[in-house]
C-alpha positions in Angstrom: -17.7 -36.5 -30.1 -14.0 -36.6 -29.4 -13.1 -35.8 -25.8 -10.7 -33.0 -26.8 -13.6 -31.4 -28.8 -15.8 -31.7 -25.7 -13.2 -29.8 -23.7 -13.1 -27.0 -26.3 -16.9 -26.8 -26.3 -16.9 -26.7 -22.5 -14.5 -23.7 -22.4 -16.6 -21.8 -24.9 -19.6 -22.5 -22.6 -17.7 -20.8 -19.8 -17.3 -17.6 -21.8 -13.6 -18.2 -22.6 -12.5 -16.6 -25.8 -8.7 -17.0 -25.6 -6.5 -19.9 -24.4 -2.8 -19.4 -23.9 -0.9 -22.4 -25.2 2.3 -24.1 -26.4 1.8 -27.2 -28.3 3.5 -30.6 -28.0 2.9 -34.2 -28.7 0.7 -34.7 -25.6 -1.4 -31.6 -26.1 -1.8 -31.6 -29.9 -5.4 -32.9 -29.8 -6.6 -30.3 -27.3 -5.1 -27.5 -29.3 -6.4 -28.9 -32.6 -10.0 -29.0 -31.1 -9.7 -25.3 -30.3 -8.1 -24.4 -33.6 -11.1 -25.9 -35.5 -13.6 -23.5 -33.8 -14.3 -19.9 -34.6 -15.6 -18.9 -31.2 -12.4 -19.5 -29.2 -8.8 -18.8 -30.2 -5.5 -20.2 -29.0 -2.6 -17.8 -28.5 0.9 -19.1 -29.0 3.3 -17.8 -26.4 7.1 -18.4 -26.7 7.4 -20.0 -23.2 5.0 -21.9 -21.0 5.8 -19.6 -18.1 4.6 -16.7 -20.2 1.4 -18.7 -21.1 0.5 -19.1 -17.4 1.2 -15.4 -16.6 -0.8 -14.2 -19.7 -3.7 -16.5 -18.6 -3.4 -15.1 -15.0 -3.7 -11.6 -16.2 -6.6 -12.5 -18.5 -8.4 -13.7 -15.4 -7.6 -10.6 -13.4 -9.0 -8.3 -16.1 -12.1 -10.3 -17.1 -12.9 -11.4 -13.5 -13.5 -14.8 -15.3 -11.3 -17.8 -15.8 -7.8 -17.8 -17.4 -6.9 -21.0 -19.3 -3.6 -22.4 -20.5 -2.8 -25.6 -22.3 0.6 -27.3 -22.4 2.2 -30.6 -23.2 3.6 -33.1 -20.8 7.0 -33.1 -19.0 8.9 -29.8 -19.4 5.9 -28.2 -21.1 4.0 -28.6 -17.8 6.8 -27.9 -15.3 7.5 -24.6 -17.1 4.0 -23.5 -15.9 5.0 -23.6 -12.3 6.1 -20.0 -11.7 3.0 -18.6 -13.4 0.7 -20.9 -11.5 2.3 -19.7 -8.2 1.4 -16.2 -9.2 -2.3 -17.2 -9.4 -2.1 -19.3 -6.2 -0.7 -16.6 -4.0 -2.8 -13.9 -5.4 -6.0 -16.0 -5.5 -6.7 -15.9 -9.2 -8.9 -18.5 -10.8 -6.8 -20.3 -13.5 -7.5 -23.6 -15.4 -4.4 -25.4 -16.6 -5.0 -28.3 -19.0 -1.9 -30.4 -19.4 -1.2 -33.2 -21.8 0.2 -36.5 -20.4 1.6 -39.6 -21.9 -0.9 -42.3 -22.8 -2.2 -44.4 -19.9 -0.4 -47.6 -21.2 2.9 -45.7 -20.9 2.4 -44.4 -17.3 5.0 -45.9 -14.9 2.4 -46.4 -12.2 4.1 -48.5 -9.4 6.9 -50.0 -11.5 9.6 -48.1 -9.5 11.2 -46.6 -12.6 11.7 -42.8 -12.8 9.9 -42.6 -16.2 8.3 -45.0 -18.7 6.6 -42.9 -21.4 8.5 -40.1 -23.2 8.3 -36.9 -21.2 6.3 -38.6 -18.5 6.3 -36.5 -15.3 4.4 -36.8 -12.0 2.4 -33.6 -12.5 -0.1 -34.1 -9.7 2.5 -34.4 -6.9 4.6 -31.5 -8.3 1.6 -29.1 -8.5 -0.6 -30.1 -5.6 1.0 -27.6 -3.1 0.3 -24.6 -5.4 -3.1 -25.5 -6.7 -6.5 -25.7 -5.1 -7.2 -28.9 -7.0 -4.9 -31.1 -9.1 -5.9 -34.3 -10.7 -5.0 -36.7 -13.5 -8.0 -37.9 -15.5 -8.4 -41.6 -14.9 -11.5 -42.3 -17.0 -12.6 -40.5 -20.2 -16.2 -40.5 -18.9 -15.2 -38.4 -15.9 -14.1 -35.4 -18.1 -17.3 -33.4 -17.5 -17.2 -34.2 -13.8 -13.6 -33.1 -13.4 -14.0 -30.0 -15.4 -17.0 -28.9 -13.5 -15.4 -29.8 -10.2 -12.2 -28.0 -11.0 -14.0 -24.8 -12.0 -16.2 -24.8 -9.0 -13.2 -25.1 -6.7 -11.2 -22.5 -8.6 -14.0 -19.9 -8.3 -15.5 -20.5 -4.8 -14.1 -19.4 -1.4 -10.7 -18.1 -1.9 -10.1 -18.4 -5.6 -7.0 -20.1 -7.1 -5.6 -22.2 -9.9 -6.6 -25.8 -10.7 -5.0 -28.3 -13.0 -6.3 -31.3 -15.0 -3.7 -33.7 -16.4 -5.2 -35.5 -19.5 -3.5 -38.5 -21.0 -3.0 -38.4 -24.7 -5.0 -41.5 -25.5 -8.0 -40.2 -23.6 -8.0 -37.0 -25.6 -8.8 -39.1 -28.7 -11.6 -41.2 -27.1 -15.1 -40.8 -28.6 -17.7 -39.9 -25.9 -21.4 -39.2 -25.7 -21.7 -35.8 -23.8 -25.2 -36.7 -22.8 -23.9 -39.8 -20.9 -21.3 -38.0 -18.9 -21.4 -37.7 -15.1 -22.0 -34.2 -13.7 -20.4 -32.6 -10.6 -22.7 -31.2 -7.9 -21.2 -28.7 -5.4 -21.6 -29.4 -1.8 -23.8 -27.0 0.2 -20.9 -26.6 2.6 -19.3 -24.3 0.0 -21.8 -21.6 0.8 -20.3 -18.2 1.9 -19.9 -17.9 5.7 -22.5 -15.7 7.6 -21.2 -12.8 9.6 -22.4 -13.4 13.2 -24.5 -10.7 14.8 -22.3 -10.4 18.0 -19.2 -9.9 15.9 -21.0 -7.2 13.9 -22.2 -5.4 17.0 -18.6 -5.3 18.3 -17.5 -3.9 15.0 -20.1 -1.2 15.2 -19.0 -0.3 18.7 -15.3 -0.1 17.8 -16.2 2.2 14.8 -18.3 4.5 17.0 -15.6 4.9 19.6 -12.6 5.4 17.3 -10.9 8.8 17.3 -8.0 7.9 15.0 -9.4 5.2 12.7 -8.0 4.0 9.3 -9.6 1.7 6.7 -7.3 -0.7 4.9 -8.6 -2.4 1.7 -6.9 -5.1 -0.3 -7.2 -7.4 -3.3 -10.1 -9.3 -1.8 -12.3 -6.3 -2.6 -11.5 -7.0 -6.3 -11.9 -10.7 -6.0 -15.4 -10.4 -4.4 -16.5 -7.8 -7.0 -17.1 -5.3 -4.1 -15.5 -2.1 -5.4 -18.7 -0.1 -5.4 -19.6 -1.3 -1.9 -16.1 -0.4 -0.6 -16.5 3.1 -2.1 -19.9 3.5 -0.4 -18.3 2.6 3.0 -15.5 5.1 2.4 -18.0 7.9 1.6 -20.2 7.0 4.6 -17.5 6.6 7.3 -15.0 9.3 5.9 -12.2 7.4 7.6 -8.7 7.8 6.3 -8.1 5.1 3.7 -4.8 3.2 3.2 -4.7 0.8 0.2 -2.6 -2.1 -0.6 -0.7 -1.9 -3.9 -3.2 -4.2 -5.5 -6.1 -1.8 -4.6 -4.3 1.5 -5.2 -6.7 2.4 -8.0 -9.9 2.3 -5.9 -9.9 6.0 -5.1 -7.9 8.8 -6.8 -4.8 10.2 -5.1 -6.5 13.5 -4.5 -9.4 11.9 -2.6 -9.7 13.8 0.7 -9.4 10.6 2.7 -6.5 8.9 0.8 -3.4 8.3 2.9 -1.2 6.5 0.4 0.3 3.1 0.7 1.7 1.5 3.8 4.1 -1.2 4.9 7.9 -1.8 4.5 7.8 -0.1 1.1 4.9 2.3 1.8 4.8 6.1 2.1 5.9 7.7 5.4 2.6 9.4 5.9 0.7 6.2 5.2 2.8 4.3 7.8 2.5 7.2 10.3 -1.3 7.0 9.9 -1.6 3.2 10.3 0.9 3.0 13.2 -0.8 5.7 15.2 -4.4 4.6 14.6 -6.6 3.6 17.5 -8.7 1.4 15.1 -7.7 -0.4 12.0 -10.3 -2.0 9.8 -8.7 -4.5 7.4 -10.9 -6.0 4.6 -9.6 -8.3 1.9 -5.8 -8.4 2.6 -3.8 -11.0 4.4 -1.4 -8.4 5.8 1.8 -10.1 4.8 5.2 -9.2 6.3 5.7 -6.4 3.7 2.4 -4.9 4.7 2.4 -5.4 8.5 6.2 -5.7 9.1 7.5 -8.1 11.6 6.9 -9.3 14.2 3.2 -9.1 13.5 2.2 -7.8 16.9 4.1 -4.5 16.2 1.6 -3.7 13.5 -0.6 -0.7 14.6 0.4 -1.7 18.1 -2.0 0.6 20.0 -5.1 0.0 17.8 -8.1 -2.1 18.0 -8.5 -4.2 14.9 -11.4 -5.5 12.7 -10.0 -8.0 10.2 -12.1 -9.6 7.5 -10.8 -12.5 5.4 -12.4 -15.4 3.5 -9.5 -17.7 4.6 -9.7 -19.0 8.2 -6.1 -20.0 8.1 -5.1 -16.4 7.3 -7.2 -15.2 10.3 -5.6 -17.6 12.7 -2.2 -15.8 12.5 -3.9 -12.6 13.9 -4.7 -14.3 17.2 -1.5 -12.5 18.5 -3.7 -9.3 18.8 -5.9 -10.7 21.5 -9.7 -11.3 21.6 -10.4 -8.2 23.6 -8.9 -5.7 21.1 -9.7 -7.5 17.8 -12.5 -8.9 15.9 -11.6 -11.6 13.4 -14.4 -12.3 10.8 -14.3 -15.1 8.2 -16.3 -13.6 5.4 -16.3 -12.7 1.7 -15.4 -9.0 1.5 -18.6 -8.1 -0.4 -20.8 -10.0 2.0 -19.3 -8.2 5.0 -19.6 -4.8 3.3 -23.3 -5.4 2.5 -23.8 -6.5 6.2 -22.2 -3.3 7.5 -24.1 -1.2 4.9 -27.4 -2.4 6.5 -26.4 -1.0 9.8 -24.9 2.3 8.8 -27.8 4.1 10.5 -26.5 2.9 13.9 -23.1 4.6 13.4 -22.2 7.8 15.2 -18.7 8.5 14.1 -16.5 10.7 16.2 -15.2 14.1 15.1 -12.0 13.2 13.2 -10.8 16.8 12.3 -7.7 16.7 14.5 -6.7 13.3 13.3 -7.1 14.3 9.6 -5.2 17.6 10.2 -2.3 15.6 11.5 -2.4 13.3 8.5 -2.4 16.3 6.2 0.6 17.7 7.9 2.5 14.4 7.5 1.7 14.4 3.8 3.1 17.9 3.4 6.2 17.2 5.3 7.0 13.9 3.6 6.1 14.1 -0.1 7.0 11.0 -2.1 8.6 13.1 -4.8 10.2 16.3 -3.5 10.6 19.2 -5.9 14.4 18.9 -6.0 14.0 15.5 -7.8 12.6 17.4 -10.8 15.8 19.5 -11.1 17.9 16.4 -11.7 19.2 16.1 -15.3 19.1 12.2 -15.5 15.7 10.5 -15.2 14.6 10.3 -11.6 12.2 7.3 -11.2 9.8 9.2 -9.0 9.7 12.0 -11.5 9.0 9.4 -14.2 6.1 8.0 -12.2 4.6 11.4 -11.4 4.9 12.4 -15.1 3.3 9.1 -16.1 0.5 9.8 -13.8 -0.1 13.1 -15.6 0.1 11.9 -19.2 -1.5 8.4 -19.0 -4.9 8.4 -20.7 -8.1 7.3 -18.8 -9.0 3.7 -19.0 -5.4 2.4 -19.2 -4.5 -1.0 -17.6 -0.9 -1.1 -16.4 1.0 -4.3 -15.7 4.0 -4.1 -13.5 7.1 -6.3 -13.1 8.6 -6.9 -9.8 11.4 -5.0 -8.0 11.7 -1.3 -8.2 9.3 -1.1 -11.0 6.4 -2.1 -8.7 7.9 -0.3 -5.8 8.1 3.1 -7.4 4.7 2.8 -9.0 3.1 1.5 -5.9 4.4 4.5 -3.9 4.0 7.3 -6.3 1.5 6.7 -9.1 -1.5 9.0 -9.0 -4.6 7.3 -10.4 -7.3 9.0 -12.5 -10.5 7.8 -14.0 -10.7 4.1 -14.8 -7.0 3.5 -14.5 -5.5 0.6 -12.5 -2.4 -1.5 -12.3 -1.8 -5.2 -11.8 1.2 -7.2 -10.7 1.9 -10.7 -9.3 2.0 -9.0 -5.9 2.8 -12.0 -3.7 4.9 -14.3 -5.9 6.6 -11.3 -7.5 8.7 -13.1 -10.2 10.8 -11.2 -12.5 9.3 -11.5 -16.0 5.5 -11.1 -15.1 4.9 -7.7 -16.7 5.2 -8.4 -20.4 3.2 -11.7 -20.7 0.6 -10.3 -18.3 0.2 -7.2 -20.5 -0.3 -9.6 -23.5 -3.0 -11.5 -21.7 -4.7 -8.3 -20.7 -4.5 -7.0 -24.3 -6.5 -10.0 -25.5 -9.0 -9.7 -22.6 -9.5 -6.0 -23.5 -9.8 -6.7 -27.3 -6.5 -4.9 -27.8 -7.5 -2.1 -25.5 -5.2 0.4 -23.7 -2.4 -1.7 -21.9 1.0 -0.6 -20.6 3.8 -2.8 -19.4 6.2 -1.3 -16.9 9.3 -3.5 -16.4 12.9 -3.4 -15.4 15.9 -4.7 -17.3 16.0 -7.8 -15.1 12.4 -8.6 -15.5 12.3 -8.0 -19.2 15.2 -10.4 -19.7 13.2 -13.2 -18.1 10.5 -13.2 -20.8 12.0 -10.9 -23.5 11.0 -13.5 -26.2 7.3 -12.5 -25.8 8.1 -9.4 -27.8 7.5 -11.7 -30.7 4.0 -12.4 -29.4 3.3 -8.7 -29.3 4.4 -8.2 -32.9 2.7 -11.4 -34.2 -0.7 -10.2 -33.0 0.0 -6.4 -33.5 -1.0 -5.8 -29.8 -0.8 -2.0 -29.1 1.0 -2.5 -25.8 3.2 0.4 -24.6 6.3 -1.2 -23.1 8.1 1.1 -20.7 11.6 -0.2 -19.6 13.1 1.3 -16.5 16.6 0.5 -17.5 19.1 0.9 -14.6 21.4 -2.0 -15.7 21.0 -4.2 -12.6 18.8 -5.4 -9.8 18.4 -2.3 -7.8 16.1 -3.7 -5.1 18.6 -6.4 -4.4 21.4 -3.9 -4.4 19.4 -1.9 -1.8 19.3 -5.1 0.4 23.1 -5.6 -0.2 23.7 -2.0 1.0 21.7 -2.7 4.2 23.3 -6.0 5.1 26.2 -6.9 2.9 28.5 -4.0 2.7 27.2 -2.8 -0.7 28.9 -5.8 -2.4 26.8 -6.1 -5.5 27.4 -9.7 -6.3 25.0 -11.1 -8.9 23.0 -7.9 -9.0 25.1 -5.6 -11.2 27.1 -5.7 -14.4 30.4 -5.6 -12.4 28.9 -8.4 -10.2 28.3 -10.8 -13.1 25.1 -9.7 -14.9 24.9 -9.1 -18.6 22.3 -7.1 -20.5 21.8 -6.5 -24.3 21.3 -3.2 -26.0 17.5 -3.4 -25.5 16.6 -0.8 -28.2 18.3 -2.9 -30.8 16.7 -6.1 -29.6 13.3 -4.4 -29.7 13.9 -3.1 -33.2 14.9 -6.6 -34.3 11.5 -7.9 -33.2 9.9 -5.1 -35.2 8.9 -2.5 -32.5 8.9 1.2 -32.8 11.4 2.5 -30.2 11.8 5.6 -28.1 14.6 6.5 -25.6 14.4 8.9 -22.7 17.5 10.0 -20.8 16.4 13.3 -19.1 13.6 14.4 -16.8 12.7 17.2 -19.1 12.1 14.8 -22.0 9.5 12.7 -20.0 6.4 14.7 -20.6 6.8 15.2 -24.4 8.1 11.7 -25.2 5.6 9.8 -23.1 2.8 11.6 -24.7 4.1 10.6 -28.1 4.3 7.0 -26.9 0.7 7.0 -25.9 -0.3 8.7 -29.2 1.3 6.0 -31.4 -1.4 3.6 -32.5 0.6 0.4 -32.3 3.1 -1.2 -29.9 6.0 1.0 -28.7 9.1 0.1 -26.8 10.3 3.0 -24.6 13.7 2.7 -23.1 14.0 5.0 -20.0 17.6 5.3 -18.8 17.7 5.5 -15.0 20.8 5.9 -12.8 21.8 2.7 -11.1 22.0 4.5 -7.8 18.3 5.3 -7.4 16.5 3.4 -4.7 13.0 2.9 -3.3 12.8 5.5 -0.6 11.4 5.1 2.0 12.0 1.5 2.8 12.1 -0.1 6.2 15.1 -2.3 6.7 14.1 -6.0 6.3 13.2 -7.6 9.7 12.5 -4.3 11.5 9.0 -3.5 12.7 7.1 -0.6 11.2 6.9 1.3 14.5 6.9 4.7 12.9 5.1 8.0 13.9 6.0 11.5 14.5 3.8 14.0 16.4 3.8 17.3 14.6 0.7 19.2 15.7 0.8 21.1 19.0 -2.6 19.9 20.1 -3.1 18.5 23.5 -5.9 16.1 22.5 -3.8 14.6 19.7 -0.6 14.4 21.7 -2.4 12.8 24.7 -3.4 9.9 22.5 -0.2 9.7 20.3 1.7 6.5 20.6 5.4 7.1 21.3 7.4 5.5 18.5 10.1 3.0 18.9 11.5 3.9 15.5 11.0 6.7 13.0 10.6 5.3 9.5 11.6 8.7 8.1 15.2 7.7 9.0 14.8 4.0 8.5 16.2 3.9 4.9 19.1 6.1 5.7 
């Protein structure tokens, strides 16, 4: 069997049905081996970056592995941004890259390059992969594939890369003679220690103003149902990271919205005034916790659960007496807590919940006056989209205001969810990710929500949508510039919109004409009153649709805490002695932070 044929067979054995690829001289054999099979298909993107992003989304949706194949040199280096998306969001991705033949490798000759398009892939990608190796012996192919996949999937998941020289792809091998990989027993999931668990239970029983924070690790550990059980049992207020906003509907009695520098005011008030914060499956980056870290929920005891010990170390600033740091898979921890639920005697939380309800009424994310505006208000768009989006839809968001407005305001219903590259946040993720998801869902219900800047980065993928007749609904929030950057420039740089606006140097096409040139049906929305009717028509259309939504360039993400400031935000509104006695006096009110 030819080695490249073995690789194709191996992928099929892993349940992979689609590989995202761009061909080249050093990857032709790998792609040829996939093309000959009926049980796996290669998908031709228009750029390797898009291939990596499509494979990333494929993995997120299937909870399996995403795979991409590219050629050597620029074909491989173009993967870098997409691989970073998987690395920072802990997504298992297998990247197979072609390399020049071994007799053309420069080795230690001192030259920059010997073979055509030879590039030192391993050194370039090592910092943003869990495992990166160049195949040195054709007989190691099984060992390296099995090792790479084991590493990609265990512990904190992430991308892996195997660089395969061209001459090795053509070698005849006997699969029965190939060396196998055996995972070390050290890779077993860490066990939650009983003394730490007892401390957790004590904190939970004593809390009068608790909040439960759940993040992407819940998804990675397949623990959604266990998380919902804990929510139902504790009945604590629940603040969700953007990656987990779908977990409970917006009208759930314990939902308190998103939190962080771009979160809702009522969500931040809840977190910053809590006396106990339980954090499971999120690393609490600076956008979630603000900075410096010790200002996060500054008066609260903290239970923090993370699979990555390095992430836990940064929380040492909270002190051992007031925090419990647990290295554990999210699902393992939730199962452990579930076994001890009978020991819990949760406090009466009615005063705390009344306060949260009052905050939510006082600080709605989309006030009624927004609906009266004639041009499209992005928050009205998101609220309308929440109403008209069918059940079971997967939404893929680009970065910038597209993800900000959706993260703050979208109201989830049955079996809906959205994805984005939440930590790498590159412009251009939304469209190729929607393509990957469409294949993962067998051309199911997929929506791409992007901005004009993000769309420009991978606009060529409209050809991929048309080539495969993918019924993706592409919603463009078209505000003719980089509005999130403009918001930063307003805060720090005197509103000089250099390199973030048309007047500052940007250039945009007439997107509707471009979409038509690719062959897409198009719709344009310019007024709030058009949103409901036209969005319903977009969803009713059986094939792909490009919907251009004209948004004023002046719209911003509100609220937003100014970069570098702590999220020290709370506002006592209830005249109740018990609550006011325990209320933390704020150093800053986030309701005015964006003004």
